[in-house]
C-alpha positions in Angstrom: 139.6 110.4 116.7 137.2 113.1 118.0 137.3 116.4 116.3 136.5 118.8 119.2 135.1 122.4 119.0 138.4 123.7 120.3 140.4 121.9 117.7 138.3 123.5 115.0 138.8 127.0 116.6 142.5 126.5 116.5 142.4 125.2 112.9 140.3 128.2 111.9 142.7 130.7 113.3 145.7 128.9 111.9 144.0 128.8 108.5 143.4 132.5 108.6 146.9 133.3 109.8 148.4 131.1 107.1 147.0 133.4 104.4 149.6 136.1 105.1 152.4 133.6 104.4 150.9 132.2 101.2 149.7 135.4 99.5 152.9 135.7 97.7 152.7 132.2 96.3 152.3 132.2 92.5 149.3 129.8 92.5 147.5 131.4 95.5 143.9 132.2 94.4 143.7 135.1 96.8 146.7 137.1 95.7 145.6 140.7 96.1 146.9 141.9 92.8 145.3 139.0 90.9 142.0 139.5 92.8 142.1 143.1 91.8 142.5 142.0 88.2 139.6 139.6 88.6 137.3 142.3 90.0 138.2 144.9 87.4 138.4 142.8 84.3 137.0 139.3 84.7 133.9 139.6 86.9 132.3 142.4 84.8 132.9 140.2 81.7 131.2 137.2 83.4 128.3 139.4 84.6 127.6 140.9 81.2 127.9 137.7 79.2 127.3 134.7 81.4 125.2 135.5 84.5 121.9 135.6 82.7 122.1 131.8 82.2 124.8 130.5 84.5 124.3 131.9 88.0 122.6 130.9 91.1 119.9 133.5 90.6 119.1 132.3 87.1 118.8 129.1 85.2 122.3 127.8 85.7 122.0 126.1 82.3 123.8 122.8 82.0 124.4 122.8 85.8 127.2 125.4 85.4 127.7 128.4 87.7 130.1 131.1 86.7 129.3 133.3 89.7 131.3 131.0 92.0 134.9 129.8 91.7 134.1 126.3 93.0 131.1 126.1 90.7 133.4 126.9 87.7 135.9 124.3 88.8 133.3 121.6 89.4 131.6 122.5 86.2 128.3 121.2 84.8 127.0 118.4 82.7 129.8 118.7 80.1 132.7 118.7 82.6 134.9 121.3 84.5 134.4 124.9 83.5 137.9 125.9 84.3 141.2 124.2 85.4 143.2 126.8 87.3 146.6 127.2 85.6 145.6 125.3 82.5 143.7 127.4 80.0 144.0 124.6 77.4 141.9 122.3 79.6 139.2 124.9 80.5 135.9 124.3 78.7 134.8 127.9 79.2 137.6 129.1 76.8 136.5 126.6 74.2 132.9 127.8 74.5 133.6 131.5 74.2 136.0 131.0 71.3 133.3 129.1 69.4 135.9 126.6 68.2 133.6 123.7 69.1 130.6 123.2 66.8 128.3 122.1 69.7 129.7 124.3 72.4 129.2 127.9 71.7 128.7 130.4 74.5 127.1 132.9 74.4 125.2 131.1 71.7 124.3 134.2 69.7 127.7 135.9 69.5 131.4 135.4 70.0 133.3 137.4 72.6 135.9 139.9 71.3 139.5 138.6 71.2 140.6 141.0 73.9 138.0 139.6 76.3 139.0 136.0 75.5 142.6 137.0 76.3 141.5 138.4 79.7 139.8 135.1 80.6 142.8 133.1 79.3 145.2 135.2 81.5 143.0 134.9 84.5 142.9 131.1 84.3 146.6 130.8 83.5 147.4 132.9 86.6 145.4 130.5 88.9 141.8 131.9 88.5 142.1 134.3 91.5 138.9 134.9 93.5 138.2 137.0 96.6 138.7 134.9 99.8 135.7 134.0 101.9 135.5 135.6 105.2 135.3 133.2 108.2 132.4 134.2 110.5 133.5 135.2 113.9 131.3 132.6 115.6 133.3 129.8 113.8 136.5 131.0 115.5 135.5 130.6 119.1 133.9 127.8 121.1 130.5 128.4 122.8 131.2 128.9 126.5 128.6 126.4 127.7 129.5 123.4 125.5 131.8 121.7 128.1 129.2 122.2 130.8 126.5 120.7 128.6 128.7 117.7 127.9 129.4 117.2 131.5 125.9 117.6 132.9 123.3 116.4 130.4 122.0 112.9 131.4 122.0 111.3 128.0 125.7 111.6 127.3 126.9 110.2 130.7 128.3 106.7 130.9 125.9 103.8 131.6 125.3 103.0 135.2 124.3 99.7 136.9 121.7 100.8 139.3 120.8 98.6 142.3 117.3 97.1 142.2 115.3 99.2 144.7 113.6 98.0 147.9 109.8 98.1 147.9 107.0 97.6 150.4 104.8 95.3 148.5 107.3 92.5 147.7 104.6 90.1 146.4 103.6 92.4 143.5 106.6 92.3 141.1 107.4 89.5 138.7 110.7 90.9 137.5 113.3 93.5 138.6 111.7 95.8 136.1 108.5 95.8 138.2 110.5 96.7 141.3 111.8 99.8 139.6 108.2 100.7 138.5 106.7 100.0 141.9 109.4 101.8 143.8 108.5 105.0 141.9 104.8 104.5 142.5 105.2 103.9 146.2 107.4 107.0 146.5 104.5 109.0 145.0 101.9 107.1 147.1 100.2 105.9 143.9 99.4 102.2 143.9 99.1 100.3 140.6 95.6 99.4 139.3 94.4 95.9 139.0 95.6 93.4 136.4 94.0 93.1 133.0 91.6 90.3 132.3 92.9 87.5 130.1 90.9 88.5 127.0 92.1 92.1 127.1 95.7 91.0 127.8 95.7 88.5 124.9 94.3 91.1 122.4 96.9 93.6 123.6 100.0 91.4 123.4 98.9 89.9 120.1 98.5 93.4 118.4 101.7 94.6 120.1 103.8 91.7 118.9 102.3 91.0 115.5 100.0 93.9 114.5 97.1 91.4 114.1 94.2 90.4 116.3 94.0 87.0 118.0 91.9 84.4 116.3 88.8 82.9 118.1 90.8 79.6 118.4 93.7 81.4 120.0 91.4 83.2 122.4 89.8 79.9 123.4 93.1 78.2 123.9 94.4 81.0 126.1 91.3 81.1 128.2 91.5 77.3 128.6 95.2 77.3 129.7 95.2 77.8 133.5 98.9 77.1 133.9 101.4 79.7 135.2 103.1 79.6 131.8 100.0 80.4 129.7 101.2 83.9 128.8 104.7 82.7 128.2 103.4 80.1 125.7 101.5 82.8 123.8 104.4 85.2 123.8 106.8 82.6 122.5 104.3 81.6 119.7 103.9 85.2 118.7 107.6 86.0 118.7 108.2 83.0 116.4 105.6 84.1 113.9 106.4 85.8 110.6 103.9 88.4 111.6 106.3 89.6 114.4 109.0 90.4 111.8 106.6 92.2 109.6 105.1 94.3 112.5 108.4 95.2 114.2 110.1 95.6 110.9 107.6 98.3 110.1 108.5 100.1 113.3 112.1 100.4 112.0 110.9 101.4 108.6 109.3 104.4 110.3 112.7 105.3 111.8 114.5 104.7 108.5 112.1 107.1 106.7 111.3 104.3 104.2 109.8 105.3 100.9 109.9 103.9 97.4 110.4 107.2 95.5 112.4 110.4 95.6 109.5 112.7 96.6 110.5 116.4 96.5 110.2 118.3 93.3 109.8 115.3 91.0 108.6 111.9 92.2 110.7 109.2 90.7 110.4 105.6 92.0 113.2 103.6 93.6 112.8 100.3 91.8 114.8 98.3 94.3 113.6 99.8 97.6 111.5 96.7 98.5 114.7 94.7 99.0 115.7 96.9 101.9 112.1 96.5 103.3 112.4 92.7 103.1 115.9 92.8 104.7 114.5 94.7 107.7 111.6 92.3 108.1 113.9 89.3 108.0 116.3 90.9 110.4 113.6 91.3 113.0 112.2 87.9 112.3 115.6 86.2 112.8 116.4 88.4 115.7 119.6 89.8 114.2 121.5 91.4 117.1 120.8 95.1 117.1 124.5 96.1 117.1 125.1 94.0 114.0 121.9 95.4 112.4 123.3 98.9 112.9 126.7 98.0 111.6 125.3 96.5 108.4 123.1 99.5 107.6 126.0 102.0 108.1 128.8 100.0 106.6 127.5 96.6 105.2 129.7 97.0 102.1 132.8 97.2 104.3 132.0 94.3 106.7 133.6 90.8 106.3 131.3 88.0 105.0 131.5 84.2 105.0 129.1 83.6 102.1 127.8 85.3 99.0 124.4 85.4 100.5 125.7 87.3 103.6 127.5 89.7 101.3 124.3 90.4 99.4 122.4 90.9 102.5 124.9 93.4 103.9 125.0 95.4 100.7 121.2 95.6 100.7 121.3 96.8 104.3 123.1 100.0 103.2 119.9 101.0 101.5 119.3 102.7 104.8 121.6 105.5 103.7 120.2 105.7 100.1 116.4 105.8 100.6 115.9 109.4 101.6 114.1 112.2 99.7 116.2 113.6 96.8 115.7 116.7 94.8 116.6 115.6 91.3 115.7 119.0 90.0 118.6 120.6 91.9 120.6 122.5 89.3 124.0 122.3 91.1 125.8 119.1 91.6 127.6 120.2 94.7 124.3 121.2 96.3 122.7 117.9 95.3 125.6 116.1 97.0 125.6 118.1 100.2 121.8 118.0 100.5 122.0 114.2 100.3 124.8 114.1 102.8 122.8 116.3 105.2 119.8 113.9 104.8 122.1 111.0 105.7 123.6 112.7 108.7 120.1 113.6 110.0 118.8 110.1 109.6 121.8 108.4 111.2 122.0 110.8 114.1 118.3 110.8 115.0 117.6 107.1 114.4 120.5 105.6 116.2 121.9 108.2 118.5 118.9 110.4 119.3 120.9 113.5 118.2 119.8 116.3 115.9 123.2 116.7 114.4 122.0 118.2 111.1 121.2 121.4 113.1 124.9 122.1 113.0 125.1 122.3 109.2 125.0 126.1 109.1 126.2 127.0 112.6 127.1 125.5 115.9 124.1 123.7 117.4 122.0 126.1 119.4 121.2 123.7 122.2 123.4 120.6 122.1 127.3 120.6 122.2 127.6 119.8 118.5 129.8 122.3 116.7 129.7 122.8 113.0 133.1 121.1 112.8 131.6 117.9 114.2 128.9 118.0 111.5 131.5 118.2 108.7 133.7 115.6 110.4 130.7 113.3 109.8 130.0 114.8 106.4 133.5 113.7 105.2 132.5 110.1 105.7 129.5 110.5 103.4 131.2 112.7 100.8 133.8 109.8 100.6 131.0 107.4 99.9 129.1 106.9 96.6 125.4 107.2 97.0 124.1 104.3 94.9 120.4 105.3 94.5 120.6 105.1 90.7 119.9 108.8 90.5 121.8 111.9 89.4 120.7 115.4 89.8 119.1 117.2 86.9 122.3 118.9 85.9 120.7 121.8 84.2 117.9 120.1 82.4 119.2 116.9 80.9 116.5 114.4 81.7 118.9 111.6 80.9 120.9 112.5 83.9 118.1 111.5 86.3 118.9 107.8 86.4 122.1 105.9 86.0 122.2 102.1 86.6 125.9 102.3 87.3 125.0 104.1 90.5 123.5 100.9 92.0 125.1 98.1 94.0 125.5 94.7 92.3 124.5 92.5 95.1 125.0 89.1 93.6 126.8 87.8 90.6 127.3 90.5 88.0 125.2 92.6 85.8 123.8 90.8 82.8 126.0 91.2 79.7 124.3 93.2 77.0 124.5 91.9 73.5 125.9 94.2 70.8 122.4 94.5 69.3 120.9 95.7 72.6 123.8 98.1 73.2 123.2 99.6 69.7 119.5 100.0 70.5 120.4 101.8 73.7 122.8 104.2 72.0 120.2 104.9 69.3 117.6 105.6 71.9 119.9 107.9 73.7 120.7 109.8 70.6 117.0 110.3 69.7 116.3 111.4 73.3 119.2 113.9 73.2 117.9 115.2 69.9 114.5 115.6 71.3 115.9 117.4 74.4 117.8 119.9 72.3 114.6 120.5 70.2 112.7 121.2 73.4 115.3 123.5 74.8 115.4 125.5 71.6 111.6 125.9 71.6 111.5 126.6 75.4 113.8 129.6 75.0 112.0 131.1 72.0 108.7 132.7 71.1 108.2 129.9 68.5 107.6 127.4 71.4 104.5 129.3 72.5 102.8 129.0 69.1 100.1 126.4 68.8 101.0 123.2 66.9 98.7 121.1 64.7 96.7 119.9 67.7 96.3 123.3 69.2 98.8 122.7 72.0 101.9 124.9 72.4 104.8 123.6 70.4 107.1 123.5 73.4 104.6 121.3 75.3 104.5 118.9 72.3 108.3 118.8 72.2 108.5 118.1 75.9 106.1 115.2 75.6 108.2 113.7 72.8 111.3 114.1 74.9 109.6 112.3 77.8 108.5 109.5 75.6 112.0 108.9 74.2 113.5 109.2 77.6 111.2 106.5 78.9 112.6 104.2 76.1 116.1 104.8 77.4 115.0 104.0 80.9 113.3 100.8 79.8 116.6 99.6 78.2 118.7 100.4 81.3 116.2 99.4 84.0 117.7 97.4 86.9 115.3 94.5 86.1 117.2 94.1 82.9 120.8 94.8 84.1 120.9 92.2 86.9 120.5 91.8 90.7 121.2 95.3 92.0 120.1 97.3 95.0 120.1 100.8 96.5 122.9 101.5 99.0 126.4 103.0 99.4 130.0 102.1 98.8 133.3 103.8 99.5 134.3 106.2 96.7 137.5 105.9 94.7 138.5 109.3 96.1 138.6 109.4 99.9 139.1 112.8 101.5 138.0 115.0 104.4 135.6 117.7 103.4 135.6 121.4 103.9 133.4 123.2 106.4 130.8 125.1 104.3 130.4 128.6 105.5 126.8 129.1 106.8 125.9 125.8 105.2 126.3 127.1 101.6 127.6 124.2 99.6 129.9 126.3 97.4 131.5 128.4 100.2 134.4 126.3 101.3 136.1 127.0 104.6 138.9 125.0 106.4 138.9 121.2 106.1 137.4 119.2 109.0 139.1 115.9 109.6 136.7 112.9 109.6 135.7 111.9 113.1 133.0 111.3 115.7 130.7 113.7 117.6 132.8 115.2 120.3 130.0 115.2 123.0 131.0 111.6 123.6 134.7 110.9 124.4 135.2 107.1 124.2 138.6 105.7 125.0 140.5 104.0 122.2 138.1 105.1 119.5 138.9 103.5 116.2 141.3 105.5 114.0 139.9 106.2 110.5 142.3 105.0 107.8 143.2 107.5 105.1 142.0 105.2 102.4 138.5 104.4 103.9 135.4 106.6 104.2 135.2 106.1 108.0 131.7 104.6 107.9 133.0 101.3 109.2 134.7 103.0 112.1 131.6 105.1 112.8 129.5 101.9 112.9 131.9 100.4 115.4 132.0 103.5 117.5 128.2 103.7 117.6 127.8 100.0 118.7 130.4 99.9 121.4 129.0 98.9 124.8 130.4 102.0 126.4 128.5 104.3 123.9 125.5 105.1 126.1 123.4 106.6 123.3 122.8 103.8 120.9 121.5 101.2 123.3 119.5 103.8 125.4 117.8 105.0 122.3 116.7 101.6 121.0 115.6 100.3 124.4 113.5 103.4 124.8 112.0 102.8 121.3 111.0 99.2 122.3 109.5 100.5 125.6 107.4 103.0 123.7 105.9 100.4 121.3 104.9 98.3 124.3 103.8 100.9 126.8 102.5 103.7 124.5 105.1 106.2 125.5 108.9 106.0 125.9 110.6 106.3 129.3 112.0 109.3 127.3 109.0 110.6 125.5 111.0 112.4 122.8 112.2 109.1 121.3 114.2 110.7 118.4 115.8 113.5 120.5 117.9 112.8 123.6 119.4 116.2 123.5 118.9 119.2 125.8 115.5 120.0 124.2 114.3 116.5 124.6 112.4 115.1 127.6 114.0 113.8 130.7 113.6 110.1 131.4 110.7 109.3 133.8 112.6 106.3 135.2 116.3 106.9 134.6 117.5 104.0 136.7 115.1 101.7 135.0 116.3 102.8 131.6 119.9 102.0 132.4 118.9 98.7 134.1 117.2 97.7 130.8 120.2 98.8 128.7 122.7 96.8 130.8 120.4 93.7 130.5 119.9 94.3 126.8 123.7 94.4 126.1 124.4 91.4 128.3 121.8 89.3 126.5 123.5 89.9 123.1 121.6 93.0 122.0 118.6 90.7 121.3 115.4 92.7 120.6 113.2 89.6 120.9 114.5 88.8 124.4 113.9 92.4 125.4 110.4 92.4 124.0 109.7 89.1 125.7 111.0 90.3 129.1 108.9 93.5 129.0 105.5 91.9 128.0 105.9 89.3 130.8 106.2 92.0 133.5 103.4 92.8 135.9 103.6 96.4 134.7 102.8 95.4 131.1 99.8 93.3 132.3 98.1 96.1 134.2 94.5 97.1 133.3 93.8 100.3 131.4 91.3 101.2 134.1 91.7 104.7 135.6 90.4 106.2 138.8 89.8 109.8 139.6 92.5 109.7 142.3 95.1 108.4 139.9 94.2 110.8 137.2 94.4 113.7 139.6 97.9 112.8 140.6 99.4 111.7 137.3 97.0 112.3 134.4 99.6 111.4 131.7 100.4 108.0 133.4 104.0 109.0 133.4 104.6 106.9 136.5 103.0 103.8 134.9 100.2 103.1 137.4 98.1 101.6 134.6 98.6 100.4 131.0 97.8 103.2 128.7 95.3 102.4 125.9 96.4 103.2 122.4 94.8 103.5 119.0 95.8 100.9 116.5 98.1 102.1 113.7 96.8 102.6 110.2 98.3 99.2 109.2 96.8 97.4 112.2 93.3 98.9 111.4 93.5 97.8 107.8 94.9 94.4 108.5 92.4 93.7 111.3 89.5 94.5 108.9 90.9 92.0 106.4 91.3 89.4 109.1 87.6 89.9 110.2 86.5 89.4 106.7 88.8 86.3 106.3 90.5 88.1 103.4 94.0 88.7 104.7 96.7 87.1 102.5 99.6 86.5 104.9 102.2 85.9 102.1 104.4 88.6 100.7 102.9 89.5 97.3 104.9 88.6 94.2 102.9 90.9 92.0 103.3 94.1 93.9 103.9 97.2 91.7 106.9 97.9 94.0 108.7 95.1 92.2 108.1 96.4 88.7 108.6 100.1 89.1 110.5 102.0 86.4 112.2 105.4 87.0 109.5 107.5 85.3 108.0 110.5 87.1 104.6 109.8 88.8 102.5 112.9 89.1 100.0 112.9 92.0 97.0 113.2 89.8 98.1 111.0 86.9 96.6 107.7 85.8 99.5 105.7 87.3 98.9 107.3 90.7 95.2 106.6 90.6 95.9 103.1 89.5 98.3 102.6 92.4 95.6 103.8 94.8 93.1 101.4 93.4 95.6 98.5 93.6 96.2 99.3 97.3 92.5 99.4 98.0 92.0 96.0 96.3 95.0 94.3 97.8 94.6 91.7 100.4 98.2 91.6 101.5 99.5 93.0 104.8 99.9 96.7 104.8 103.6 96.6 105.1 103.8 95.3 101.5 101.7 98.0 99.9 103.5 100.3 97.4 104.7 103.4 99.3 105.8 106.1 96.9 106.2 109.4 98.6 103.2 111.8 98.2 101.2 108.7 97.0 100.5 107.0 100.3 97.5 104.6 100.2 94.4 106.2 101.5 93.8 103.6 104.2 97.2 104.5 105.7 97.3 108.2 105.1 94.0 109.0 106.8 95.1 107.3 110.1 98.4 109.2 110.7 100.8 107.1 108.7 104.6 107.8 109.2 106.1 110.9 107.7 108.2 109.3 104.9 110.7 112.2 104.5 112.2 112.1 108.0 112.9 109.9 111.0 109.6 109.1 112.7 110.1 107.2 115.9 106.7 108.3 117.2 103.7 108.8 114.9 101.1 111.5 115.5 97.7 110.3 116.6 94.8 112.6 115.6 91.1 112.3 115.8 89.6 114.1 112.8 86.4 114.0 110.7 88.0 112.4 107.7 88.7 109.3 109.7 85.0 108.8 110.5 84.1 109.6 106.9 86.6 107.0 105.7 85.1 104.3 107.9 81.6 105.3 106.7 82.2 105.6 103.0 85.5 104.2 101.7 85.1 101.3 99.2 87.8 99.2 101.0 85.8 99.4 104.3 82.5 98.7 102.5 84.0 95.7 100.7 85.4 94.2 103.8 82.1 94.8 105.7 80.1 93.0 103.0 82.5 90.1 102.9 82.5 89.9 106.7 78.7 89.7 106.6 78.7 87.0 104.0 81.2 85.0 106.0 78.9 85.1 109.0 75.8 84.3 107.0 77.4 81.3 105.4 78.2 79.7 108.8 75.7 77.4 110.5 73.8 78.4 113.6 71.3 80.9 114.8 71.4 84.7 114.6 72.5 85.0 118.2 75.5 82.7 117.5 76.4 84.8 114.4 76.3 88.0 116.6 78.6 86.3 119.1 81.0 85.4 116.2 80.9 88.9 114.8 82.0 90.4 118.2 84.6 87.7 118.6 86.1 88.3 115.2 86.0 92.1 115.3 86.6 92.9 119.0 88.1 89.7 120.4 85.3 89.1 122.9 81.7 88.0 123.1 78.9 90.5 123.4 77.2 91.2 126.7 73.5 90.2 126.9 72.4 93.8 126.4 74.6 94.1 123.3 73.2 90.9 121.9 69.6 92.1 122.3 70.4 95.5 120.7 72.1 93.8 117.8 69.2 91.4 117.1 66.8 94.3 117.2 68.9 96.4 114.9 69.3 93.6 112.3 65.5 92.8 112.4 64.5 96.5 112.0 67.0 97.2 109.3 66.0 94.2 107.2 62.3 94.9 107.6 62.5 98.5 106.6 64.8 97.8 103.7 62.5 95.1 102.3 59.5 97.3 102.7 61.1 100.2 100.9 63.0 98.3 98.2 61.6 94.8 97.9 63.4 91.6 98.8 66.4 92.3 96.5 68.4 95.5 96.5 68.5 97.3 93.1 71.8 97.8 91.4 71.9 101.6 91.5 74.6 102.8 93.9 72.3 105.5 95.4 69.3 103.3 96.1 70.2 102.2 99.6 67.7 102.4 102.4 68.3 104.8 105.3 68.9 102.4 108.2 67.4 102.7 111.7 69.6 104.0 114.5 72.6 101.7 115.1 73.4 99.9 118.3 74.8 102.1 121.1 78.3 103.5 120.6 78.6 102.1 117.2 78.8 104.0 113.9 77.3 102.7 110.7 77.6 103.4 107.0 74.7 103.6 104.5 76.9 101.9 101.9 78.4 98.6 103.0 81.1 97.2 100.8 82.1 94.0 98.9 85.3 92.1 98.5 87.4 92.2 95.4 90.3 90.1 94.1 93.6 92.0 94.0 94.8 93.0 90.6 98.3 92.4 89.2 99.6 95.8 88.2 102.5 97.0 86.1 103.4 100.6 86.6 103.4 101.4 82.9 100.0 99.8 82.4 98.2 101.5 85.3 94.9 102.6 83.8 92.4 103.4 86.7 89.5 102.8 84.4 90.4 99.1 84.2 91.0 98.8 88.0 88.2 100.8 89.6 85.9 98.2 91.3 82.4 98.0 89.8 80.1 100.0 92.0 77.3 97.5 91.4 79.5 94.7 92.7 79.7 96.2 96.2 76.0 96.4 96.8 74.4 93.7 98.9 72.0 91.5 97.1 69.2 91.4 99.6 67.9 93.1 102.7 69.2 90.6 105.2 72.8 90.8 103.8 72.5 94.5 103.8 71.5 94.5 107.5 74.5 92.3 108.4 76.9 94.3 106.3 75.7 97.5 108.0 76.0 96.0 111.4 79.5 94.7 111.0 80.6 97.9 109.5 79.4 99.6 112.7 81.7 97.2 114.6 84.6 98.0 112.4 84.0 101.7 112.9 83.6 101.5 116.7 86.1 102.9 119.2 86.6 99.5 120.7 87.8 98.1 117.3 90.2 101.1 116.8 91.8 100.9 120.3 93.6 98.3 122.2 93.3 98.5 125.9 
């Protein structure tokens, strides 16, 4: 069912009109007489005695707000503050009466009996509160919404465009080429020549696997003169594990994959890697994209034929659980609604190309997405448990950060805990709670600022004690101990529609919005959402219907972008009014129809595209072409692209013969504990060192938010807090400095040099091999001459200045002569290092930092070669694929 803007307008008016008929009801919270009693008697009492600690503008101790009726009803860490009509069940009355030894509020004095009586009467009468005023803009539909829905290209039904007629019938290999050529001929812009075989092989190998072709693969392709040579290569690449790793990483960008909460406090997600591996395997096995989407939105609700399939589908829902979370949020309702907003934003941008979260506070300013539609979706997620293992801070209780019950049991059941272990857990919790109370007491008093025995403030000492004891509790309850669990979602025990939040404020509840789908698409026979289900399953079915034009258009456009450098719609995450128009709209729909008819197979789509004539064009540009279409929007050539951060790192490891192509079993990602990781702490520095020493593919590096490995961060890695369908590409000084000085680059350069020097043959043959390994081609005769001259002069000058053996001092490296043309060098080549097995709790950077002496070449000849190959790794040709 689609919840339209007009339906919401009618509901809002009806809701407002119904107030006049219900004001006389005894339990109505907006009864004028009772509201007057509240304003005269109750609110001043709360302001004078409670607001200082329990309001939005202050600490909201214990997660409790008394300046908001819903905040009082929801309560804080101890439970509901009030139960309207039931004073005997309202914790606030127990607190102010000081009848509970542990619950006394205010802590320093007891309220007079007459004030307790006022609170009691107020709660017994239904806890009256002034009604929220519905803003006028929520009561009327924007005039242009229907026109937008009818006219904007992205929301129109799919078409089956006829393949166009062209003048040069001999040029196309596929109908796709005919669409491209028809547009070029219309603009009197002929395509450039085809790529040479070496360039094409390097391009397609990087595009499909993220790795360079080996010398053997280059030789085999050049020697294959059959018409099927390229098809043979493409089929081999698509079948490789590297394809799943590379294309899985594309989706991880879209899924805003990260292994920690980020935000105010950075707590690791110990089970995030399972979702990463699920994605890689899904692409490797070519899981149909519609099934891939359904599993991530509603895998817990899908049927399964085996326990392994059940496990896989539960892990898939990690898509909804991996976002940034503010565990320091003081109010539970805000924590919940912020997470729901993050889920809506991720789902709408990644799958539908819609910016639906813009409608959280008001009707979307550009697209026909009313606030009611936003909360129609929100109801699906408020009816789902977010199983990320985390709770919000709830007013300061550190023990509330993590809860293993908020995880999915993905196979078997949680390991039974022995009575002895359970006793230890309870004892650890008691000690931690005692330490917390001690810290809170010192924090709120002048005593806490006094120096302790070691000179540090007493409150700081108490905080560290609490942290230490809290870590013991976490260790007992860690998922590694409790069984095979994962991040994800599940339907809640309580299923319900949610209220529209006035101006997006979580506590300001307006009328209820029935769960439903975005009204900008009206699909016939849309699945009805059962009253006892969240609606996620029906949403997944609605999104993956063949007559839903957005889902398949968005993913086909994403695939095109990864192969051609820019999408047919350049704004890959936004198909709305503020997004770009498609450069080839008929071609886009032609591809979508083919994609659906071929079983939503991404591998078949990729294969089809890379075998087209358009994909095989040269990157050559003429002045005439650039004058007419400088951005190559019409596809008259193949646009060169810079390698991604992962491709650059992995290609350097390949050149040095250091890449470990297996998934690492010793990754810190698999041994994380939920303990805060400060950016400048020893654990963070240790993780950085692990990443620099690792020889695994970059997709397997630990990826905690705000702690991205340096080799990825410097080359425009994906923004882990939001959907990133298209990464930024910058050219800044820090990238050149990284290639000159970073220990990882220096180590790979030295190992690369040692690989070459250990091989038989003459210097000229080694130069040929260096170019082949780094750039995928042999050098020209001029390049070979310059390289030989550079190596000779470098070695001679180094030996003259420093002797035949380099000293151990890190700063005693000769200044080299000018490098070969168009190549950058570093004065400090690097050496290889074995990866280190790291446990998060034992990350001591002093034990992991590579020995600076170990990355110095031992003689002048080795130093010359290391400098030379580092120049190749720093060259523009290495960094770009044509």
